[in-house]
N, C-alpha and C positions, 0 to 999 in steps of 0.2 A: 648690682648683684641681688639683693633683694630685695629689693624696689620693683621686683616680676612675681608676679604671683605663683606661680609655676614652680617656683625658685625657695616658699614656703607650702607649700605644699609640697613639695622635697624635703625638706625642711621637719617636717612632720611628718612625714616618712622615715628615720633615720630616727629619726624623736623617739617614734613607738618600734619601731625594730626594735632599736636598745632597747627598753623594758622593757619586751620577752628573755635580755638573755640576764637570765641572773634574777631580774624581779621583780617579778608581774606573773602571779602565776598562766599557764597556757591551756592549761585542764584541772581540775579537781578530784581529789579521788576521797570515795571514804568507805572499808573496812569496815561490812558492815557487825560478823559476826568469827572477831578475830580470836580465840584466842591469848594473844598472845602481847603487851600494850600498847611494847610499842606499836605492832606493826596494825592493828584499830587506828593509829593518828593516819592526819590527812594527809594524805602521798601529792604530793603537787607534780607538774611534769614542766621543769624549764629550762632555760637553752644552756648547758653547755654544765648540766647534770648527768649522769648514768643513773639511773636506778634500773634496778628489776636483778633476776642472773637471766636472763633466757639470750640469746649472739642476735635475734633478729628483731629483738623489742629497742636492743644497743644501734644496732646500723642504724635503724629510724629516728633515736635521738637524736646520730650526727649527723643524719643527714637532713633533717631539723635545722639541728643548725649548723650548718654548711651554706645549707640553700639560704639558711634569716641574716646570715651573713657579709654574702653575695649578695640579697635583693640592698641590702643596706649598707653598702660598699656601696652596687650602682647607681641607687639614688646619690647617695655623697656628691658621686662622682660628677653625675648628672644636674651639678646644683652649681657645680663652677662651669658647665661645659653651656650654657645661655649664650654664646657669638656662635657655637658653628649646633645649630639648630633642627638637622637629621641627625646628629651623633646625639644628640642629647635624646630626640623624643626616642631610639634605637635601642638607645640606656633608663630609657624611664621601661619601654613599652620589655621589657628581659628583668629591667627590677616585678615591675608587677609577675610576669614567671616562673619566676624564682619566689615569691609570697606567695602565689596560689600554691605550689609543689612546696613549700615551708605550710601550709594550711595542712596540705593532705596528708604531709606523713606526718608530724605532730597529731592529724586525728586519727587515721593507721596504729600509728602506735597505741596511741589512747582506747586503743579497741580490744586490741592487740594482750596489752598488761593487761585488762579486765578480766579477757577471758583470761588470761592463765592463772591469777586471782578467782576464779571459778570455788571453791574450791569455801572464802573466803566473802562468798559473796554479798563481793567490789561492785561500787556502783562511780558514776563519773556527770560530771555538768561540766560543757564549758565555759573557761577564767576572762578574767578581762583581757591578758596577753592573746585569747585568741580572736575578741566584740573589736582588738583593737588592729590587729591580724586585717581586721574585715574592711577597717575604715581604712588601711592600707591601700586594699585592694583601688579604694571610694578613689583616695586618697591620688594615686597613679592615674586614674582615668584621669580624674583634675587636670589637672599635671599635663599630661600628654596630649586633654582638652582647647590650653591655658598657649603651649608653646608653637602647636599650631596655627592658633589662634592671630598668635606670635607673626607668625611666618607670614599670614594674610596680607598684612600690615609690612609689613617690611617691605613685602613682594609688590603689593599696589606700590608701595613709594619710590623702584627703582626706575618703573612702569615710569611713571610724571618726569 
């Protein structure tokens, strides 16, 4: 099962998406001119965390978490479906789409939060979680390629 390279790619996807859940920051915020010392601390957009008072930001953060968990679960299930390559390709492709939506929702929530905090001159930079999700997209693409290559080898042996 883990002898195939696509299983290693998918295992890395599961680990990297799991690290985005409450461990690594997706986006780092800095409030430059806050009167309150508490608000001047770095704010971090992390999975499974509600922040801000705006409902649209909270909805985007929950969407971020839902799609992040979906991407992680689809990749984890894809590891164990090595015998059925067609379903495995569909799951990994769906996981890639969920990862892409996760990145879009995280960036949208971060930009919306910065916009809502305009009175405090907020700024933000992508955190390590953002870059890990981009790496997950590459790993999912490599996994689909390896699955297709594995399928070609299996079909070549069937013809003999």
